[in-house]
GUMAR-334102 format. One line per 8 residues: their letters; for each residue x, y, z of N, C-alpha, C. Coordinates in nm, 3 decimals. Layout:
N
a = X:Y:Z:X:Y:Z:X:Y:Z ~ ...
END
This chain:
313
xxxxxxxx = -3.324:-2.913:5.708:-3.406:-2.891:5.571:-3.545:-2.874:5.619 ~ -3.599:-2.929:5.723:-3.737:-2.925:5.785:-3.758:-2.785:5.829 ~ -3.652:-2.748:5.899:-3.663:-2.609:5.969:-3.688:-2.510:5.868 ~ -3.605:-2.529:5.753:-3.615:-2.421:5.647:-3.753:-2.421:5.583 ~ -3.786:-2.547:5.553:-3.929:-2.560:5.480:-4.044:-2.493:5.573 ~ -4.038:-2.518:5.688:-4.138:-2.464:5.779:-4.129:-2.323:5.824 ~ -4.008:-2.252:5.776:-4.007:-2.117:5.809:-3.999:-2.048:5.702 ~ -4.108:-1.963:5.655:-4.121:-1.881:5.530:-4.016:-1.769:5.526
xxxxxxxx = -3.979:-1.720:5.638:-3.864:-1.599:5.628:-3.739:-1.666:5.597 ~ -3.695:-1.762:5.647:-3.561:-1.840:5.594:-3.563:-1.871:5.461 ~ -3.686:-1.934:5.411:-3.697:-1.954:5.263:-3.692:-1.833:5.180 ~ -3.748:-1.721:5.225:-3.747:-1.593:5.147:-3.611:-1.541:5.143 ~ -3.532:-1.555:5.257:-3.392:-1.520:5.261:-3.309:-1.586:5.162 ~ -3.335:-1.708:5.174:-3.248:-1.821:5.092:-3.280:-1.785:4.935 ~ -3.403:-1.752:4.895:-3.425:-1.718:4.754:-3.357:-1.580:4.713 ~ -3.362:-1.490:4.809:-3.301:-1.356:4.786:-3.160:-1.365:4.749
xxxxxxxx = -3.084:-1.453:4.836:-2.949:-1.483:4.836:-2.912:-1.533:4.684 ~ -3.007:-1.639:4.643:-2.974:-1.695:4.508:-3.006:-1.593:4.408 ~ -3.085:-1.515:4.422:-3.108:-1.415:4.307:-3.012:-1.323:4.306 ~ -2.939:-1.269:4.428:-2.852:-1.171:4.426:-2.725:-1.249:4.376 ~ -2.711:-1.364:4.405:-2.566:-1.440:4.335:-2.588:-1.457:4.189 ~ -2.712:-1.486:4.145:-2.734:-1.510:3.996:-2.720:-1.388:3.916 ~ -2.761:-1.269:3.980:-2.760:-1.136:3.920:-2.636:-1.058:3.948 ~ -2.532:-1.136:4.001:-2.393:-1.054:4.024:-2.343:-0.991:3.909
xxxxxxxx = -2.290:-0.882:3.916:-2.225:-0.816:3.784:-2.082:-0.829:3.799 ~ -2.027:-0.794:3.681:-1.883:-0.809:3.663:-1.817:-0.694:3.760 ~ -1.681:-0.707:3.778:-1.623:-0.616:3.875:-1.628:-0.467:3.803 ~ -1.615:-0.460:3.669:-1.613:-0.344:3.610:-1.755:-0.262:3.622 ~ -1.848:-0.344:3.586:-1.989:-0.292:3.610:-2.017:-0.255:3.757 ~ -1.986:-0.329:3.854:-1.991:-0.306:4.002:-1.918:-0.162:4.023 ~ -1.822:-0.155:3.959:-1.735:-0.021:3.997:-1.821:0.093:3.938 ~ -1.880:0.074:3.818:-1.956:0.178:3.779:-2.093:0.209:3.808
xxxxxxxx = -2.151:0.100:3.855:-2.277:0.107:3.912:-2.283:0.167:4.048 ~ -2.427:0.197:4.079:-2.458:0.251:4.197:-2.384:0.388:4.234 ~ -2.407:0.477:4.162:-2.331:0.603:4.166:-2.342:0.667:4.308 ~ -2.447:0.663:4.377:-2.485:0.694:4.522:-2.359:0.643:4.610 ~ -2.345:0.522:4.603:-2.237:0.461:4.695:-2.117:0.484:4.652 ~ -2.085:0.484:4.512:-1.941:0.501:4.489:-1.905:0.639:4.421 ~ -1.976:0.738:4.463:-1.965:0.883:4.395:-1.831:0.922:4.432 ~ -1.787:0.901:4.562:-1.645:0.958:4.577:-1.542:0.899:4.508
xxxxxxxx = -1.547:0.747:4.492:-1.454:0.686:4.399:-1.474:0.721:4.264 ~ -1.577:0.773:4.209:-1.599:0.817:4.075:-1.545:0.935:4.052 ~ -1.572:1.020:4.157:-1.514:1.163:4.154:-1.351:1.156:4.159 ~ -1.306:1.073:4.243:-1.156:1.056:4.241:-1.111:0.993:4.124 ~ -1.163:0.904:4.044:-1.128:0.847:3.914:-1.132:0.965:3.806 ~ -1.223:1.059:3.820:-1.237:1.181:3.720:-1.117:1.272:3.758 ~ -1.087:1.280:3.876:-0.987:1.378:3.912:-0.842:1.335:3.865 ~ -0.828:1.186:3.879:-0.698:1.137:3.835:-0.689:1.141:3.679
xxxxxxxx = -0.784:1.125:3.611:-0.785:1.131:3.452:-0.751:1.288:3.427 ~ -0.811:1.381:3.480:-0.788:1.522:3.462:-0.623:1.568:3.494 ~ -0.582:1.503:3.603:-0.442:1.532:3.656:-0.348:1.458:3.543 ~ -0.373:1.335:3.514:-0.293:1.258:3.425:-0.292:1.346:3.292 ~ -0.414:1.379:3.225:-0.399:1.450:3.096:-0.322:1.589:3.106 ~ -0.353:1.659:3.208:-0.262:1.792:3.228:-0.124:1.745:3.251 ~ -0.078:1.650:3.299:0.073:1.621:3.317:0.112:1.568:3.181 ~ 0.037:1.496:3.094:0.090:1.460:2.978:0.100:1.572:2.877
xxxxxxxx = 0.016:1.667:2.895:0.005:1.784:2.798:0.066:1.898:2.861 ~ 0.153:1.886:2.962:0.218:1.986:3.010:0.289:2.090:2.919 ~ 0.376:2.041:2.824:0.450:2.132:2.736:0.358:2.236:2.645 ~ 0.224:2.188:2.645:0.136:2.256:2.544:0.024:2.332:2.616 ~ -0.008:2.294:2.753:-0.093:2.402:2.820:-0.035:2.471:2.938 ~ 0.080:2.456:2.963:0.147:2.529:3.061:0.184:2.678:3.000 ~ 0.155:2.778:3.077:0.164:2.909:3.033:0.318:2.946:2.992 ~ 0.410:2.902:3.071:0.559:2.916:3.055:0.622:2.786:3.062
xxxxxxxx = 0.745:2.779:3.039:0.822:2.672:3.033:0.919:2.708:3.159 ~ 0.913:2.639:3.292:0.998:2.657:3.390:1.121:2.611:3.388 ~ 1.164:2.551:3.290:1.288:2.492:3.277:1.380:2.584:3.169 ~ 1.295:2.666:3.110:1.360:2.747:2.999:1.439:2.874:3.080 ~ 1.555:2.871:3.080:1.627:2.987:3.147:1.622:3.123:3.064 ~ 1.581:3.103:2.933:1.560:3.228:2.859:1.428:3.304:2.890 ~ 1.323:3.252:2.951:1.198:3.288:2.982:1.182:3.310:3.141 ~ 1.281:3.249:3.222:1.273:3.268:3.358:1.359:3.380:3.396
xxxxxxxx = 1.314:3.482:3.484:1.394:3.611:3.518:1.366:3.602:3.673 ~ 1.484:3.628:3.725:1.491:3.653:3.886:1.422:3.766:3.912 ~ 1.383:3.860:3.824:1.292:3.982:3.848:1.159:3.966:3.884 ~ 1.121:3.815:3.826:0.973:3.794:3.859:0.975:3.705:3.995 ~ 1.068:3.711:4.069:1.078:3.638:4.176:0.952:3.672:4.300 ~ 0.902:3.568:4.343:0.781:3.588:4.459:0.684:3.708:4.410 ~ 0.639:3.698:4.297:0.522:3.789:4.271:0.405:3.726:4.312 ~ 0.316:3.814:4.369:0.182:3.768:4.440:0.082:3.720:4.315
xxxxxxxx = -0.014:3.626:4.364:-0.104:3.606:4.260:-0.190:3.700:4.182 ~ -0.184:3.686:4.057:-0.249:3.784:3.974:-0.164:3.886:3.910 ~ -0.027:3.892:3.961:0.054:3.998:3.902:0.092:3.949:3.757 ~ 0.157:4.065:3.693:0.196:4.031:3.570:0.365:3.998:3.575 ~ 0.408:3.926:3.493:0.558:3.886:3.486:0.622:3.985:3.382 ~ 0.754:3.976:3.373:0.817:4.063:3.275:0.782:4.028:3.153 ~ 0.753:3.907:3.095:0.709:3.855:2.984:0.574:3.904:2.941 ~ 0.509:3.961:3.035:0.350:3.983:3.016:0.265:3.883:3.060
xxxxxxxx = 0.299:3.750:3.091:0.222:3.649:3.126:0.173:3.675:3.280 ~ 0.046:3.663:3.289:-0.035:3.679:3.427:0.004:3.564:3.506 ~ 0.060:3.589:3.616:0.105:3.471:3.711:-0.020:3.450:3.813 ~ -0.120:3.362:3.760:-0.253:3.367:3.833:-0.235:3.289:3.979 ~ -0.125:3.236:4.009:-0.109:3.186:4.136:0.045:3.220:4.193 ~ 0.097:3.332:4.135:0.218:3.387:4.177:0.328:3.318:4.124 ~ 0.450:3.358:4.159:0.576:3.300:4.127:0.662:3.264:4.250 ~ 0.757:3.163:4.218:0.831:3.115:4.335:0.959:3.204:4.346
xxxxxxxx = 1.049:3.155:4.426:1.175:3.234:4.454:1.252:3.236:4.332 ~ 1.252:3.166:4.237:1.323:3.154:4.121:1.277:3.232:4.008 ~ 1.155:3.287:4.015:1.092:3.362:3.927:0.990:3.274:3.827 ~ 0.972:3.149:3.879:0.895:3.066:3.783:0.752:3.060:3.808 ~ 0.671:3.071:3.704:0.522:3.088:3.721:0.467:2.950:3.809 ~ 0.404:2.969:3.902:0.366:2.848:3.989:0.251:2.769:3.919 ~ 0.182:2.813:3.821:0.071:2.730:3.752:0.173:2.629:3.666 ~ 0.279:2.688:3.594:0.347:2.620:3.504:0.439:2.511:3.578
xxxxxxxx = 0.493:2.549:3.696:0.578:2.475:3.776:0.496:2.357:3.825 ~ 0.382:2.396:3.876:0.287:2.278:3.937:0.258:2.189:3.813 ~ 0.223:2.226:3.703:0.196:2.129:3.600:0.314:2.030:3.552 ~ 0.431:2.085:3.559:0.544:2.009:3.535:0.587:1.928:3.647 ~ 0.564:1.982:3.773:0.579:1.908:3.899:0.486:1.785:3.907 ~ 0.361:1.781:3.860:0.264:1.684:3.845:0.309:1.569:3.749 ~ 0.377:1.627:3.646:0.433:1.527:3.570:0.541:1.440:3.605 ~ 0.636:1.520:3.676:0.741:1.427:3.755:0.688:1.348:3.871
xxxxxxxx = 0.587:1.388:3.951:0.547:1.309:4.058:0.487:1.205:4.025 ~ 0.387:1.210:3.913:0.307:1.096:3.864:0.394:0.997:3.789 ~ 0.515:1.045:3.723:0.583:0.953:3.655:0.695:0.876:3.750 ~ 0.740:0.937:3.860:0.812:0.883:3.953:0.720:0.771:4.019 ~ 0.603:0.797:4.075:0.513:0.711:4.138:0.470:0.594:4.063 ~ 0.423:0.607:3.938:0.382:0.519:3.863:0.495:0.416:3.792 ~ 0.607:0.483:3.769:0.719:0.421:3.717:0.775:0.302:3.834 ~ 0.803:0.378:3.932:0.853:0.286:4.056:0.761:0.181:4.096
xxxxxxxx = 0.632:0.212:4.090:0.516:0.112:4.125:0.527:0.006:4.040 ~ 0.529:0.023:3.898:0.527:-0.086:3.810:0.650:-0.176:3.820 ~ 0.774:-0.117:3.809:0.873:-0.193:3.848:0.900:-0.258:3.970 ~ 0.856:-0.207:4.076:0.842:-0.282:4.211:0.750:-0.398:4.202 ~ 0.630:-0.371:4.130:0.541:-0.476:4.111:0.576:-0.596:4.050 ~ 0.653:-0.580:3.932:0.707:-0.683:3.846:0.805:-0.748:3.936 ~ 0.903:-0.681:4.002:0.967:-0.759:4.101:0.945:-0.836:4.198 ~ 0.837:-0.774:4.276:0.772:-0.849:4.378:0.676:-0.961:4.334
xxxxxxxx = 0.627:-0.949:4.221:0.525:-1.051:4.151:0.621:-1.187:4.143 ~ 0.754:-1.160:4.078:0.839:-1.258:4.030:0.893:-1.345:4.151 ~ 0.928:-1.253:4.272:0.983:-1.309:4.385:0.868:-1.382:4.453 ~ 0.747:-1.324:4.469:0.639:-1.386:4.551:0.582:-1.512:4.494 ~ 0.559:-1.504:4.349:0.522:-1.644:4.300:0.611:-1.749:4.305 ~ 0.761:-1.723:4.284:0.847:-1.831:4.288:0.865:-1.872:4.415 ~ 0.841:-1.790:4.533:0.856:-1.829:4.674:0.725:-1.913:4.704 ~ 0.615:-1.879:4.681:0.496:-1.960:4.697:0.490:-2.093:4.622
xxxxxxxx = 0.537:-2.084:4.495:0.527:-2.219:4.427:0.624:-2.304:4.443 ~ 0.766:-2.262:4.488:0.862:-2.343:4.504:0.862:-2.414:4.649 ~ 0.843:-2.321:4.750:0.825:-2.359:4.884:0.963:-2.394:4.952 ~ 0.959:-2.467:5.069:1.073:-2.504:5.122:1.178:-2.412:5.151 ~ 1.300:-2.443:5.127:1.426:-2.350:5.156:1.406:-2.224:5.078 ~ 1.367:-2.229:4.954:1.363:-2.096:4.862:1.271:-1.999:4.942 ~ 1.140:-2.065:4.976:1.042:-1.982:5.032:1.097:-1.915:5.160 ~ 1.172:-2.008:5.254:1.224:-1.937:5.367:1.322:-1.835:5.357
xxxxxxxx = 1.406:-1.839:5.238:1.507:-1.743:5.233:1.452:-1.616:5.173 ~ 1.355:-1.642:5.070:1.289:-1.538:5.017:1.198:-1.444:5.128 ~ 1.143:-1.529:5.205:1.062:-1.457:5.310:1.173:-1.379:5.421 ~ 1.259:-1.440:5.463:1.342:-1.368:5.543:1.397:-1.242:5.488 ~ 1.417:-1.242:5.355:1.477:-1.111:5.292:1.361:-0.998:5.304 ~ 1.232:-1.067:5.271:1.114:-0.985:5.284:1.101:-0.926:5.403 ~ 1.106:-0.995:5.523:1.083:-0.969:5.650:1.196:-0.865:5.712 ~ 1.312:-0.889:5.650:1.428:-0.781:5.679:1.413:-0.645:5.613
xxxxxxxx = 1.358:-0.663:5.489:1.331:-0.534:5.411:1.203:-0.463:5.487 ~ 1.111:-0.525:5.523:0.980:-0.471:5.578:1.006:-0.410:5.736 ~ 1.114:-0.485:5.803:1.137:-0.452:5.933:1.186:-0.281:5.938 ~ 1.249:-0.244:5.835:1.297:-0.100:5.848:1.192:0.001:5.789 ~ 1.183:0.109:5.830:1.080:0.221:5.785:1.134:0.256:5.646 ~ 1.035:0.267:5.555:1.062:0.282:5.412:1.120:0.424:5.399 ~ 1.087:0.531:5.465:1.167:0.645:5.446:1.312:0.647:5.489 ~ 1.336:0.558:5.596:1.482:0.551:5.640:1.563:0.468:5.520
xxxxxxxx = 1.508:0.381:5.461:1.589:0.297:5.363:1.603:0.395:5.236 ~ 1.484:0.481:5.195:1.501:0.565:5.086:1.617:0.662:5.113 ~ 1.621:0.728:5.241:1.702:0.834:5.275:1.842:0.780:5.255 ~ 1.874:0.660:5.298:2.013:0.601:5.299:2.046:0.587:5.145 ~ 1.957:0.512:5.073:1.976:0.501:4.926:2.009:0.637:4.845 ~ 1.938:0.725:4.875:1.943:0.871:4.803:2.062:0.951:4.853 ~ 2.102:0.922:4.972:2.245:0.988:5.027:2.359:0.922:4.946 ~ 2.354:0.793:4.923:2.454:0.728:4.844:2.444:0.747:4.689
xxxxxxxx = 2.334:0.743:4.619:2.326:0.755:4.502:2.311:0.897:4.437 ~ 2.258:0.979:4.519:2.257:1.123:4.472:2.095:1.153:4.440 ~ 2.078:1.287:4.365:1.953:1.324:4.322:1.941:1.294:4.184 ~ 1.797:1.299:4.153:1.762:1.267:4.027:1.645:1.192:4.003 ~ 1.573:1.173:3.894:1.455:1.105:3.872:1.493:0.950:3.880 ~ 1.605:0.910:3.812:1.629:0.778:3.809:1.679:0.720:3.947 ~ 1.759:0.791:4.020:1.801:0.740:4.154:1.676:0.746:4.250 ~ 1.585:0.846:4.236:1.457:0.814:4.314:1.378:0.706:4.281
xxxxxxxx = 1.363:0.679:4.159:1.284:0.562:4.130:1.354:0.450:4.168 ~ 1.480:0.441:4.158:1.548:0.303:4.216:1.535:0.292:4.372 ~ 1.530:0.404:4.437:1.509:0.398:4.591:1.384:0.362:4.621 ~ 1.279:0.414:4.539:1.127:0.376:4.572:1.106:0.236:4.526 ~ 1.176:0.181:4.440:1.169:0.033:4.408:1.221:-0.059:4.516 ~ 1.328:-0.006:4.566:1.371:-0.093:4.669:1.288:-0.105:4.802 ~ 1.219:0.000:4.807:1.142:0.004:4.944:0.995:-0.036:4.915 ~ 0.967:-0.074:4.791:0.822:-0.116:4.753:0.813:-0.252:4.734
xxxxxxxx = 0.909:-0.299:4.668:0.898:-0.439:4.596:0.852:-0.567:4.705 ~ 0.893:-0.547:4.839:0.872:-0.638:4.937:0.707:-0.643:4.963 ~ 0.652:-0.542:4.966:0.507:-0.534:4.982:0.443:-0.611:4.881 ~ 0.485:-0.596:4.749:0.423:-0.688:4.649:0.437:-0.826:4.668 ~ 0.557:-0.851:4.702:0.608:-0.993:4.726:0.530:-1.052:4.838 ~ 0.511:-0.995:4.934:0.444:-1.056:5.063:0.296:-1.076:5.017 ~ 0.224:-0.986:4.937:0.097:-0.980:4.911:0.041:-1.113:4.806 ~ 0.171:-1.114:4.699:0.117:-1.225:4.604:0.161:-1.349:4.671
xxxxxxxx = 0.268:-1.353:4.748:0.287:-1.491:4.806:0.177:-1.538:4.879 ~ 0.120:-1.450:4.961:-0.001:-1.510:5.047:-0.115:-1.567:4.973 ~ -0.146:-1.480:4.849:-0.258:-1.531:4.772:-0.231:-1.646:4.679 ~ -0.085:-1.669:4.653:-0.048:-1.764:4.561:-0.051:-1.873:4.631 ~ -0.017:-1.896:4.789:-0.026:-2.000:4.848:-0.159:-2.075:4.881 ~ -0.257:-1.974:4.850:-0.407:-2.046:4.858:-0.426:-2.116:4.738 ~ -0.407:-2.040:4.618:-0.427:-2.088:4.492:-0.334:-2.202:4.449 ~ -0.226:-2.218:4.510:-0.145:-2.321:4.483:-0.200:-2.469:4.504
xxxxxxxx = -0.298:-2.459:4.609:-0.360:-2.596:4.646:-0.500:-2.605:4.565 ~ -0.509:-2.531:4.462:-0.646:-2.559:4.399:-0.619:-2.671:4.296 ~ -0.737:-2.721:4.262:-0.745:-2.833:4.179:-0.691:-2.812:4.026 ~ -0.704:-2.682:3.978:-0.653:-2.661:3.845:-0.496:-2.659:3.860 ~ -0.442:-2.597:3.953:-0.292:-2.624:3.961:-0.245:-2.770:3.968 ~ -0.302:-2.847:4.048:-0.264:-2.976:4.054:-0.283:-3.056:3.915 ~ -0.389:-3.021:3.855:-0.410:-3.074:3.729:-0.296:-3.035:3.616 ~ -0.259:-2.908:3.635:-0.150:-2.849:3.543:-0.031:-2.927:3.569
xxxxxxxx = -0.002:-2.943:3.692:0.118:-3.035:3.740:0.119:-3.175:3.681 ~ 0.000:-3.229:3.694:-0.017:-3.379:3.657:0.011:-3.385:3.494 ~ -0.043:-3.271:3.428:-0.030:-3.273:3.283:0.120:-3.253:3.235 ~ 0.193:-3.232:3.330:0.354:-3.215:3.286:0.383:-3.060:3.232 ~ 0.316:-2.962:3.273:0.336:-2.831:3.228:0.460:-2.790:3.288 ~ 0.526:-2.686:3.232:0.648:-2.630:3.286:0.615:-2.549:3.405 ~ 0.713:-2.517:3.500:0.692:-2.431:3.608:0.637:-2.281:3.569 ~ 0.728:-2.246:3.470:0.699:-2.106:3.426:0.556:-2.081:3.374
xxxxxxxx = 0.505:-2.199:3.311:0.371:-2.167:3.241:0.274:-2.177:3.351 ~ 0.297:-2.262:3.440:0.197:-2.274:3.561:0.199:-2.154:3.642 ~ 0.311:-2.099:3.661:0.328:-1.982:3.761:0.256:-1.871:3.690 ~ 0.287:-1.844:3.547:0.252:-1.705:3.515:0.132:-1.715:3.393 ~ 0.099:-1.844:3.358:-0.026:-1.872:3.281:-0.148:-1.904:3.371 ~ -0.122:-1.980:3.484:-0.242:-2.025:3.558:-0.246:-1.958:3.696 ~ -0.131:-1.957:3.756:-0.134:-1.910:3.885:-0.140:-1.756:3.899 ~ -0.070:-1.690:3.827:-0.068:-1.540:3.837:-0.212:-1.469:3.806
xxxxxxxx = -0.272:-1.503:3.706:-0.399:-1.442:3.671:-0.502:-1.437:3.776 ~ -0.490:-1.549:3.856:-0.585:-1.570:3.980:-0.545:-1.498:4.097 ~ -0.427:-1.415:4.084:-0.369:-1.350:4.197:-0.345:-1.211:4.176 ~ -0.399:-1.159:4.074:-0.406:-1.024:4.015:-0.486:-0.932:4.106 ~ -0.615:-0.977:4.147:-0.709:-0.887:4.202:-0.660:-0.808:4.330 ~ -0.591:-0.881:4.430:-0.529:-0.813:4.528:-0.410:-0.710:4.506 ~ -0.338:-0.763:4.393:-0.231:-0.690:4.344:-0.276:-0.548:4.283 ~ -0.379:-0.558:4.212:-0.451:-0.422:4.156:-0.469:-0.323:4.261
xxxxxxxx = -0.519:-0.380:4.392:-0.557:-0.285:4.491:-0.422:-0.235:4.564 ~ -0.329:-0.327:4.582:-0.208:-0.287:4.657:-0.115:-0.187:4.555 ~ -0.122:-0.222:4.429:-0.049:-0.138:4.344:-0.105:0.002:4.332 ~ -0.260:0.021:4.345:-0.304:0.150:4.342:-0.260:0.226:4.482 ~ -0.270:0.165:4.590:-0.227:0.211:4.707:-0.091:0.242:4.720 ~ 0.001:0.161:4.672:0.138:0.186:4.662:0.186:0.308:4.580 ~ 0.099:0.340:4.461:0.145:0.456:4.390:0.120:0.575:4.453 ~ 0.013:0.573:4.543:-0.010:0.689:4.625:0.091:0.719:4.734
xxxxxxxx = 0.137:0.602:4.778:0.248:0.593:4.875:0.375:0.636:4.820 ~ 0.417:0.596:4.711:0.533:0.654:4.641:0.535:0.795:4.607 ~ 0.426:0.853:4.552:0.417:0.976:4.518:0.420:1.070:4.667 ~ 0.365:1.017:4.770:0.401:1.081:4.895:0.534:1.082:4.943 ~ 0.588:0.955:4.935:0.719:0.937:4.978:0.830:1.023:4.894 ~ 0.807:1.026:4.764:0.893:1.108:4.672:0.880:1.255:4.733 ~ 0.751:1.309:4.757:0.738:1.426:4.800:0.810:1.462:4.930 ~ 0.824:1.365:5.018:0.875:1.386:5.149:1.030:1.410:5.116
xxxxxxxx = 1.089:1.297:5.031:1.230:1.308:5.000:1.279:1.429:4.931 ~ 1.198:1.468:4.842:1.224:1.610:4.783:1.217:1.715:4.867 ~ 1.121:1.721:4.970:1.105:1.824:5.067:1.233:1.826:5.160 ~ 1.302:1.719:5.175:1.418:1.710:5.274:1.533:1.737:5.168 ~ 1.521:1.765:5.036:1.611:1.803:4.977:1.702:1.694:4.917 ~ 1.637:1.568:4.884:1.740:1.443:4.864:1.659:1.385:4.744 ~ 1.549:1.429:4.686:1.493:1.359:4.586:1.509:1.429:4.443 ~ 1.428:1.517:4.403:1.441:1.589:4.275:1.547:1.710:4.292
xxxxxxxx = 1.634:1.735:4.200:1.706:1.861:4.207:1.622:1.984:4.177 ~ 1.696:2.092:4.171:1.633:2.219:4.173:1.578:2.237:4.008 ~ 1.657:2.183:3.939:1.630:2.201:3.779:1.504:2.111:3.733 ~ 1.461:2.012:3.820:1.349:1.929:3.794:1.247:1.921:3.920 ~ 1.177:2.027:3.943:1.113:2.026:4.060:0.990:1.967:4.058 ~ 0.969:1.859:4.132:0.835:1.805:4.161:0.748:1.869:4.254 ~ 0.635:1.834:4.299:0.548:1.887:4.388:0.611:1.906:4.525 ~ 0.694:1.804:4.569:0.771:1.807:4.689:0.874:1.904:4.697
xxxxxxxx = 0.937:1.928:4.582:1.041:2.024:4.564:0.986:2.160:4.573 ~ 0.882:2.194:4.511:0.809:2.307:4.493:0.778:2.345:4.657 ~ 0.707:2.249:4.722:0.677:2.294:4.859:0.794:2.321:4.937 ~ 0.906:2.251:4.904:1.032:2.281:4.982:1.101:2.423:4.951 ~ 1.079:2.461:4.814:1.142:2.589:4.785:1.053:2.714:4.837 ~ 0.923:2.692:4.881:0.851:2.800:4.952:0.862:2.803:5.091 ~ 0.913:2.701:5.139:0.883:2.668:5.303:0.955:2.795:5.361 ~ 1.058:2.852:5.319:1.138:2.951:5.398:1.063:3.081:5.373
xxxxxxxx = 0.985:3.099:5.280:0.902:3.201:5.263:0.780:3.220:5.337 ~ 0.732:3.117:5.382:0.585:3.117:5.450:0.574:3.218:5.567 ~ 0.677:3.235:5.647:0.669:3.333:5.758:0.677:3.475:5.698 ~ 0.721:3.486:5.587:0.716:3.630:5.529:0.592:3.664:5.458 ~ 0.501:3.569:5.456:0.365:3.609:5.381:0.371:3.557:5.249 ~ 0.461:3.480:5.187:0.465:3.434:5.061:0.403:3.295:5.050 ~ 0.294:3.275:5.095:0.226:3.156:5.127:0.213:3.057:5.007 ~ 0.174:3.131:4.898:0.139:3.066:4.783:0.247:2.956:4.720
xxxxxxxx = 0.359:2.985:4.749:0.489:2.917:4.707:0.464:2.778:4.742 ~ 0.425:2.737:4.872:0.413:2.594:4.924:0.268:2.567:4.938 ~ 0.173:2.657:4.948:0.044:2.602:4.971:-0.019:2.548:4.851 ~ -0.021:2.615:4.739:-0.064:2.565:4.615:-0.019:2.432:4.570 ~ 0.118:2.406:4.576:0.174:2.265:4.532:0.114:2.176:4.644 ~ 0.113:2.202:4.763:0.059:2.119:4.866:-0.093:2.069:4.855 ~ -0.170:2.167:4.800:-0.302:2.137:4.777:-0.309:2.034:4.657 ~ -0.221:2.068:4.546:-0.229:1.972:4.436:-0.181:1.835:4.476
xxxxxxxx = -0.063:1.819:4.570:-0.026:1.701:4.620:-0.144:1.625:4.680 ~ -0.208:1.697:4.787:-0.312:1.631:4.852:-0.421:1.573:4.751 ~ -0.459:1.666:4.679:-0.565:1.617:4.594:-0.534:1.487:4.516 ~ -0.422:1.484:4.448:-0.362:1.363:4.378:-0.376:1.241:4.463 ~ -0.321:1.254:4.586:-0.306:1.141:4.666:-0.445:1.082:4.727 ~ -0.526:1.181:4.758:-0.659:1.127:4.812:-0.734:1.080:4.704 ~ -0.720:1.138:4.562:-0.809:1.077:4.453:-0.747:0.930:4.429 ~ -0.628:0.909:4.440:-0.585:0.777:4.415:-0.629:0.680:4.509
xxxxxxxx = -0.629:0.739:4.634:-0.665:0.642:4.753:-0.822:0.608:4.762 ~ -0.892:0.696:4.684:-1.022:0.661:4.706:-1.072:0.577:4.576 ~ -1.009:0.582:4.483:-1.010:0.464:4.364:-0.963:0.336:4.427 ~ -0.855:0.343:4.485:-0.803:0.212:4.542:-0.894:0.168:4.651 ~ -0.954:0.241:4.736:-1.043:0.187:4.830:-1.172:0.118:4.770 ~ -1.221:0.184:4.661:-1.335:0.142:4.598:-1.286:0.008:4.537 ~ -1.170:-0.010:4.466:-1.135:-0.130:4.398:-1.126:-0.244:4.501 ~ -1.085:-0.217:4.622:-1.078:-0.313:4.735:-1.221:-0.349:4.756
xxxxxxxx = -1.305:-0.277:4.763:-1.443:-0.335:4.782:-1.519:-0.421:4.662 ~ -1.457:-0.377:4.554:-1.526:-0.450:4.439:-1.446:-0.574:4.407 ~ -1.330:-0.577:4.427:-1.246:-0.708:4.394:-1.236:-0.799:4.501 ~ -1.268:-0.768:4.624:-1.266:-0.855:4.758:-1.428:-0.927:4.775 ~ -1.437:-1.043:4.741:-1.573:-1.095:4.766:-1.629:-1.083:4.898 ~ -1.549:-1.079:4.990:-1.591:-1.074:5.144:-1.661:-0.929:5.157 ~ -1.624:-0.838:5.085:-1.678:-0.696:5.109:-1.797:-0.681:5.016 ~ -1.832:-0.766:4.938:-1.941:-0.745:4.846:-2.077:-0.761:4.912
x = -2.192:-0.706:4.895:-2.308:-0.720:4.951:-2.360:-0.848:4.886
END
């Protein structure tokens, strides 16, 4: 104490730390503040909002319906960007091998890719949270059994497990979601289990146990809310991973069928035409996929900085 009092610099630093701590903002305000530092995350968040709105409004803003066989003509196959289709619609980004307008196909493809990524992420998160919380709270043999299952799951490459499942289940949106849930839930379980083990030793949990509250109420009313911060970050990253994984599976011909083209399927449809100069069939869906994944990762990276106290200034 004497050293600090005799050193004005240390006293000034201590006062600055106290002022910074007292003036700390909420996570939401920190996320929106300091635009110069978080401009990439803000830009990514804006791009995600635009992409989500475009995907939701696909039936209303798409120039054509790529699923309507009455409007899709094989005579429009592989038109260059800017050419007119048989119906008179201008194909600003060209058409694919089936005669579908690339703008319309990409809008509907975004809808499927986002739906599969978000849907599988939510289901996998719910399953992973349930297993992780139960494992951390129960401990003992239950924890050992659950964690060995998680270790076995994580020891295999995600793409390999998804490939085996889709070969068995077949193509389709529901089959792809099931495959992605199976390969993702272990990440959530491992993350929340590690966080819950720390929170399990807190005084408020011990007080709840002494009061005789039920295990379910302790886990989901008291333990879970204090473990959500890392889960939000992991969930954001896993949604981007699920979208890229679905695109990879569809590119390999195992994800979405031809009648429901996602961005990965659209890239696969144009891969055979690249060497003949029909680059737009694969390049434009690939750019849309890249922008979507990068935007989600930018937001997830910013959330990690905001929600992790160790990374805050």
